[in-house]
N, C-alpha and C positions, 0 to 999 in steps of 0.2 A: 441576643448578642449584647455584650457590654456596651454601654453608651460610649463609643469612641469614634474618631474619624475613620471613614472607610479605608483610606490609604494607610492609616496606622495599623488597622487589623490585617490588611492584606500584606503587610511587611513581615508577618510571621508565617511559618510554614503550616501546612495542613498535614494531619496525621490520619492514617486509616486504622480502623479497628483491627485489621489483620496484622498490623505492625506492633500492636500491644502485646506485652509478654506478662503472663500471669497477673492480670490487672485487678485492682480493687478500686471502687469508685466511692468517694466521700461526697455527700450532698450536705452542705453546711448552711444551717439557719434559713432554710426555705420554709419558714413558719409564718403563721398569721401575724405575729408581732413585728415582723420586718417587711411583710408584703401586703397585708390586708387591713390591719387595724393597729391602733396604739400609737404612742408618742414617737416611735422610731420607724414607722412603716413608710414605704414608698411603693405604690401599686405598679410603677414602671418596672420594678424588678421582676414582676411576673412574666415579662416578655422572654425571659430565659428558660421558663419552665418547659416549653416544648422541646428545646434542645437537650435539656437534662433528661427528659422522658425518653428521647431517642437513644441516649446512652444506656440508661437503666434497663430499657426493654431488651437490649441486646443480650443474648444468652451467655456471651463471653464475659460479662461483667458480674461481679458481686458488689452490691451496693450497701453502704452504711449511711443512714441519715443521722446528722448531728443537730440537736435542738437545744437552743438556749432555754434554761429553766432556772429561775431564781427564787429564793425565799424572800419574804418581805424584809426590806431594810438591808439587803445584801450590800456588801462593800462597793460593788461595781456602780451602785446608784449614786455614789459620790462623784462619779465622772460622767454618767449618762442618766437621762430620765428613767424612771421606773418602767420596766418592760418585762414581758415574758415571765410573770410571776406564777409560781406553782398554783394550779387550780384554775387558771384563766385559759381562755381559748387561744391566747397569743402564743402559747407554748406548742400548739399543735401544728403539724405539717400541713401546708395548704392543701385544699381539696383536690386540686389538679394532680398533685403528686401522691396523694393518699394510697391509690391502688398499687403503688410500687414500693411501699414501705415494708421491709422485711426485718430489718435490724435498726435499732435506734440507740444512740449514745446521747447522754444529757450532759451539758456543761454549765458551769457556774461562773465562767469568765469568757472573755473574747477569744481565747486561744484553745482550740480543740486539743492541742498537744498536752496541755496540763490536765485535761479531763481524766478522771480516775479510770474510766472504762477504756480510754485510749491508751493509757499507760499499761493496762493489762494486755491490750492488743499488741503493744510493742514487745512485751515479754513472751507472748504465746503464739502470735499469728503473723507478725510482720514478715517473717522469713518464708511464708507461703506465697508471697507476692513479690513481683518485680517492679511493676509500674503502679504508682499510686496517683490516681487522677482526682483532682480537687475541683469541685464545682460549688456554686451557690453564691452567698453574699455574706459580708460586704467585701469587695475587692481590697479595700485599703485597711480593713480592720481584721475580721476573722479569717478571711482567705489569706491575706498577706502574712499574718502572724503564724498561722498553722503551717503554711508552705515553707516559710523560712526556718521555723523551729524544727520541723521534720527534716528538712534538707541538712540543717546543721547537725542533727543527730546522726543522719546517714554518713555525713563527712567524718564525724567523730569516730564512728565504728568502721570506716573504710568500706562501706557497702557500695562498691563501685558498679555493681550490676543493676542497681535500683535507680529509678527515675521518679521525680515528683513532677507531674504533668498538670498544667493549668490551661484548659481551652478557653479562649477569650469569649466564645459565643455561649459559654455556660456560667459566666460570672457577671456580677454587676454591683454597683453601690447606689446609695440614695442620692437624690438631688434636692438641694435647697437653694433657690435663687439668691445670689450674692453671698452665700455662706459656704456651700459645699457643692461645687460644680462637678456633676457626675463624670462628664467627659474628661475634664482636666485631672480629676482624682483617679479615675480608672487608668488613664494612660500613664500617669506617674507610677501607680502601683504596679502595673504590668512591666514597665521598664525596670523598676526596682527588683521585682522577682526574677526577671530574665538576667539581670546583671549579677544576681547572686546564686546562679546555678539552677534555677527552676526552668524546666523545659516548657516554655510558653508556646502554644500553637493557636492558630486562628480557630480551628475546629477539629473534631475527630469525626471522620466520615465513615460510612458503611464500606 
C-alpha cells in the first residue's frame, strides 16, 4: 500500500477483477535502482510488491514491465543523481517480481508515455485494451506523468470507453525525512490524478 493515511485510502472505491474490461497492467520502475540499491532507492517501496504480484498472477491480466535505463551522462542526470545506468544491476526488475516478467519496455526519461516502445504500443496495441492499470513507483514522478499523459491522449482521441486505473495499494514513492515526505507526496499525487480523470481505487480485489 502507498504510504498514506488509512482514512485517505479508504475514501477511494475498491474495484474487483471481474469488473475490469480487456485490461493491461503496467508495472513501472520496480527495479533495483529504485527499490534495492543506488542513489534513488527506498526499500520501503518493496512493500507494494506482493500486491502487484497478486494482480500480475491473475490470468485476466497482461502485464508490461517498464524499466528505467540510461546511458552515462544522460540529460536526466542534470535533474536527478545518476541512476539505472545501462550495464548496472540497478536497471533490473527486483528479484521478487522477476518470475512475472514477460514483456519489458525501457525508458530514458521519467515518463513512460515518451518511451519509443510505448509509442509503438499506442499505434498498434492500445485498441486491444479498455482498462489500463498503472502500478509501481514513484507516485509523484513516473506514475503521475504516465497516467496524466496517457489520459490526455485518450481525451484527445475521444476514447470514451477506456479507463486509466491506479490502485493505491500498488503504488508508492520514496521517503526522505524533512525533504520528501512519502505520505504527503503520495496523497497529493493521488488527489491530483483523481482530479484529472484518472480512476483511482484503493485496491483491485479478486
